[in-house]
N, C-alpha and C positions, 0 to 999 in steps of 0.2 A: 223583349224581354224575356229572359230565360227563367223558367221555375223549376226548382229541382223536383225530382220524382216523389210522387207521395210515399211516405212510410211511415206507417202508425207511430204515434211518439213513444209508446211503452216499448215498442219492438226493438227501437234504436239503442236501447240501454245494454242489449248485449253486444253492441258494437264498442262498448269502452273497454280500454285495454288497461286501464287503471295507471296511465301513463303520469298523471298530476299536471299535466300542461294546462289544463284549466283552472286548476288551483293557483298556479303561478301567475296566470293572468288576470284573475280575478281581482277587480278594484277593491271590493268591498271586504273580502279576506284578508286584504293587505293592511286594512286599518282597523278592522272589528275581529276580536277574539271570539265573541258570540257565533260567528258564522265559521263553521268548519271548512267551507270551501264548496264549490260546484260539485266535485267528484263526489263526496259523502252526501250531500243534499240532493243530489240529482240521481245518477244512475245506481250508486250505491245503495242509497235508502230505497229508491223505487223497488228494489228486489223484495223487499219487506212488506212493499203496498200492495203485492199481488193477492191480496187475499180478500175475502167478502167483506171483511171489515177493516179497511185500510188505516193505519195509524200513523199519518205522516208525522216526522220529526218536525217540532215546532221552530226549529232552527230556521228551515226553510224560508220563514217570514222575513229574515234579513236577506235573502237574495233581492236584488233590486230590478231584476229582469232586464237588465242592459244587453245581454246577449254576447258580450265579450267573450264567455266561454265557448258559446257555440262556434264564433269565429275561430277560436284558438284550437278546437277539437281536430285532430288530425282524420277522426273516423267519423264525422258527421253525426254525433251523438247530440240529440235534441234535448239539453241540459236545460235549458231556460224553460222550454214547455214542460218539462216533468215538473219542475219547481212550481209553475203557475198552476198545474193541476193539483199538485199537492196543495197549494194554498187553497184551491176551490173545495178540496175535500174537507180540510179544516172547518171552512165556512158551512158546507152542508151538513157535517156532523154536529153543527152548533157548537164548536169549541172556541168561537170568538164570542165575548161578551156583547149584549145587546148595544152597549154605548159604543164600543169600539166599532162594530159593525155599522152603528149610525154616523160615526166619525167617517169611515171609510166610504160611505155611499155619499155623504156630504161633498167629499172633496173630489168624488169619482164622477158625479153627476154635474158635469161642467155646463151641460146644455140647459139642465133645469137650474142651476145657479146663474146662467146668464141670463135666462128668461125672467127671473125674480129680480136679478140686482142691477141688470144693464139699464132698464127705463128710469131707474132712479140713481143713474151712474154718480153723479156727486155726492150724494148723500151714502151711498155705497161705499164710495172710494174713502170717504172720511171714516166711516166706521171700520174699514177693514184697514186702515192704518193707525187707528187708535190704540195706544199701548194698553189701556185698561181694557178695552174689548178683547184685546189680543191673549191679555193675561187670563181672562175669564174663559175664553173659547179653550185655551190649553189646560187649564185646570179640569174643567169640565170634560171636553171632548179629547183632548191629546192632541189639539192641532198647534204645532209649533210656534211659539209666540214671535219669534225672531225670523221664520221664513217668510220670502218675499211674496206678495200677492200683487199681480199687476193691475194697475187700475182699469177700469171699465171705460171702453169708448163712449163717447156721448151719442154717436150713431153708429147701429150697427152694420155691417156689411150689406146684408140684404136689403136694407132700406136703401142705401146708395144705390145699388144693383138696380132696384125697381125703376129708378129714374135713368140711369145710365143705360141700363139693358134693353129699354124702349127705343132710345136713340141709336143704341148699336144695332139692331133689328131691323130699325128703319134703314140705317146707311147699308147693312149687308144686302137688304132686300134691293134697293138701287144698283148696288154692284152686282148682284145676280143677274138684273136684268140687263145691264149693259156688257157684260161678260159672261162668266159661267157661275154655276152654282158655288158659293163660299165654301171654303173648307171650314169642318165644324169641331169643335172639342168640347167635352163636358169639363166642368170645373168643380171639384169637391173642394171647398173652401174650409171645411173643418171648423171647430167651436172657437179657437183660438183668434183666427181671422173675423169672424161673425160677432165676437164680443168684446174682444181686447184690442186686436191689430186690424183693423180694416184696410189700413193703408197696404199692407202686403196683398191684399187681394184685388187693391185697385192697381198696384203695380203690376202683377201678375195679368190683370184684364188687358192693361196697356201694351205689355210685350206680346202677348198672343194677337191683340188687334194690330199691332205694328207689323206682324208677319203675315196678315191676311186671312186670321181665323174669324169665325163667327163664335162666340162664346155662348154656351148654354148652361144654365144652373138649374137643375131639376130639384124637386123637394130632397131633401136630404136632413139627416140628424146626426148626432154624435156618433164616432166610428165604434165606441166602445170599449177602446183600449182601457182607459182608466178603470171601468169595470172588472175587465179582464184580469188586470193586473191585482185587484183586490179580490179575487176570487168569487166575484159576482156573475157567475157564468149564465143564469138564466136571464138576467137582464140584458146582459151583452148580447146574447143571442137575439133577442127581440130587436135590438138596436141594428145589428148587422143583417138581419133577415129583411128589415124594412129598407134598408139602404140598398141591398141585393134588388129587392122589388122595384125600386125607383130608377136604379143605374142600369139593370139588365136590358132594358129596350134599346138604350142607346148604345150597350155593347154589342147587341144583335145587329145594329146597322153599321157596325164597324167604326162607331164613334170614339176616340180615345177619351178615357177618363184621367185628368191630370190634377194633381194636388200639390200645394206647397209645403204641407205639413209632412215630414217625412213619416212620422208616427202613423198618422192617418193612412197614407198610402201603403206602407207595410201591413197596417191591420186589414185593410181591403186585399192586398194580395196573398197575405199568407197567415198573419197571426190568428185572426179570428178564425179563418177555415180548418187551421191546424189544432186549434184548442177546442173549438166547438164540434169538430168532426163535421165540418160542414162541406161536403163533396159532390154535391149536386152540379147540374149543368150550369145553371145559372150562376151559381157563386163561383165555380171555376172561370166561367166567362168573364163574369165582372174583374176576378182577380187577374187574369191574362191580358185585359184591356186597361188596366191601372197602370199610371205611370208617376214615378216622382217629376216634379216641374222640369228640373234640369237635365233628367234623364231624356224626358221628351225633347227637350230643345238640342241635346246632341245628337238626337237620332235626325232631327231636322237638319242639322249642321253636316252630318255625315253624308245624307243624302242631296245636299247642295240647296236645301229649302229654308235655311235660314239667312235672314237678312243681316248682314255682318258690315253692310257697307255704310248704314246709317249711324253706326255706333259712334258717339261723340266721346272725347277723352274725359277721364275723371282722375285727376293728378293726386291720388292718397295713396298711402302705405298702411294696409290694413291687416290685422289678424284675422284668421279663419280657423274655425273650430269645425270639424266634420263630426256630427253627433254619432254616438254608436247605434242608435236606431237606424241611421242613413248608411252605416257600414253594414248592416244586418240585411240591405237589400243586395249586396253581393254584385254591385254595379259599378264598383270602381268610385271615381271622384268627379262625377260629370259637372257639379257646381264648379269645380277648380277649373275645369277646361272651358267652361263657357265664360268664367269672369276673366280669363287670359285673353279673351276676345276683344275686352274694353281697353281702348288706348290709355297709357299712362298710369293705369290701375296696378298697383303692387301687392299682391297678396302673398302674405306669410303664412304657411302652412303651419299647425301645431300638432303635437302627436300625443295629447292626452287622452287616455282611454276613454273616459266618462267624464261629465260634468258634475256627475253625483245626484242630481235632482231626481232622474228616473221617473217622470210624470208625477204621480202623488206621494212617491216614497219618501223626499225630503221635506214634506209638509207635516209628517208625523213627528211627534215630541220625541220618541225613542231614536228615530232615524235621521232626525235633523244634524247633530254631530258627525254623522257618519258620512251624510251626503255632502258637507263641508269639508271633510278631509279627503274624500274621493275626488272633489273637485280642485282641492288645492295646486297640483300641477297646472291645470288648465288656467286658474286665476293669475299664476305666477307668469305663465307664457303670456297671455293677455296685457299685464302690466309690463312686461319686458318690451313688448312691442310697441305699446304706448300710443296707438292711433286714436283719433277722435270718436271712433266706433269700432266694434268689432262685428264680425259677420260669422252667422251660424245659422243653419237651414231649420233648426227645430225651436219651436217656440217655448217650450219649459227650458232649453238650455241657454236660449237667448235672456230668458229672466233670471236664470241661475248665473249667468255669468255678470249680469248686473249687479245682482246681490253681492257676489263675491269679489267684486272688483270696482264698482262705480262706474264701469265703463258701459255705454248704451250698446245694444247689440241690434242689427238689423239682418233680414232675409237676404240671401245674394240676387233675388229678383229686385228688389229696389235698386240696387245698383245698376242693373241692366236695364230697367225703365228710366233711370235718369239718364242713363246714355244713350236711350233711344229719344230723349227729348222730352219726357214726363216732368212735371215740376216735382222735386222731392219732397218728402214729407218727414216732420218729425225730427229726429237727431240727424239723419242724413241731410236735411235741410241745412241745419246748423253747421255740420263738418263742412258743407261745400260753400256756405256763405264764409268761411274762413279762408278761403283760398281765392285768387284774381280769377274772374271771369275768363274762359279760354275760347268761348264761342258765341 
């Protein structure tokens, strides 16, 4: 994995040549007149923030943080990071009302919400989908009543892993006695897998073990990205410092850190260190040791270490959306390359810039309509392809796709696990149940 050289966020504004390419590319500016565009909210406005008492323009709050501007910029200006820091200044100066700040913290603290709501999942899911409750929360807190909240899982991923991991470790121990020490990887599962989609974690474990890896899951917490996106840098720093503390010992042993959430891995790789100015040795080491799941598999494939002979056919035609957070990794399209290995699977790639949800952005009353307008080209693409499920690497994008189209969305690793012989779960099981058995 190649990391760009470190350049302080504020220094990069001098590289802006005012070409307006970022404005043309911005999906929010295209649908929302109150957002003047990345050039104005980012490098242009940042020049006025270089004072002892910076006063960011409040229009910066309309930036979704999708990073499309960063990818479009020909000069490498860190526009999205400038906007995130401007939001932090607004919060730190007390210019966000206590009620809105409470709202932002409620939707940004996914781990706390999961700890409270997942143990009573049936009740939580009923409340979160109740129209009266949603109208009340919109009126009191500004949480959009029509935004989609995914249901909590009945069993969190870590509970499943506690049982499976013991068996896996015993099996790996026997294998190491018979042959050589097993290869190890650290799995960073993230909040979505832990509380909402444990099936994604189970699929990832199956794929890794099918390729001879012993999976290690150390203590971990939320990556902190939702807090960073809402300007709550102090809390995000505590989260990232804790993750670095838990992951660094494995990185020092040369054990790679693998994640199925493109947002979480980007936060570990780049976003948290950049925004929080954390460039100590351990933080850099964790960043350099972190891989997106399919990025890691592609390295295995290039080295001849990925088992491709065991992959069975999946005769489906499915739409695929590569999230903007995934493109921000600047690693190409590894998920597409990996899915191409599955016999009879036809993947149709979409080219929408963004699904619109942008983490917590689309859950806010004033941003909900913007998020749906931004996502409309993606929704149209998914409906045009018309598969039984869509494929996407990001959890919030998957939920937004379902909300905008009614089409369930799965992670690419679920297809790969099924191709390796794992029993598919959820919507993929339904999709595969509709076709004749081929093996």
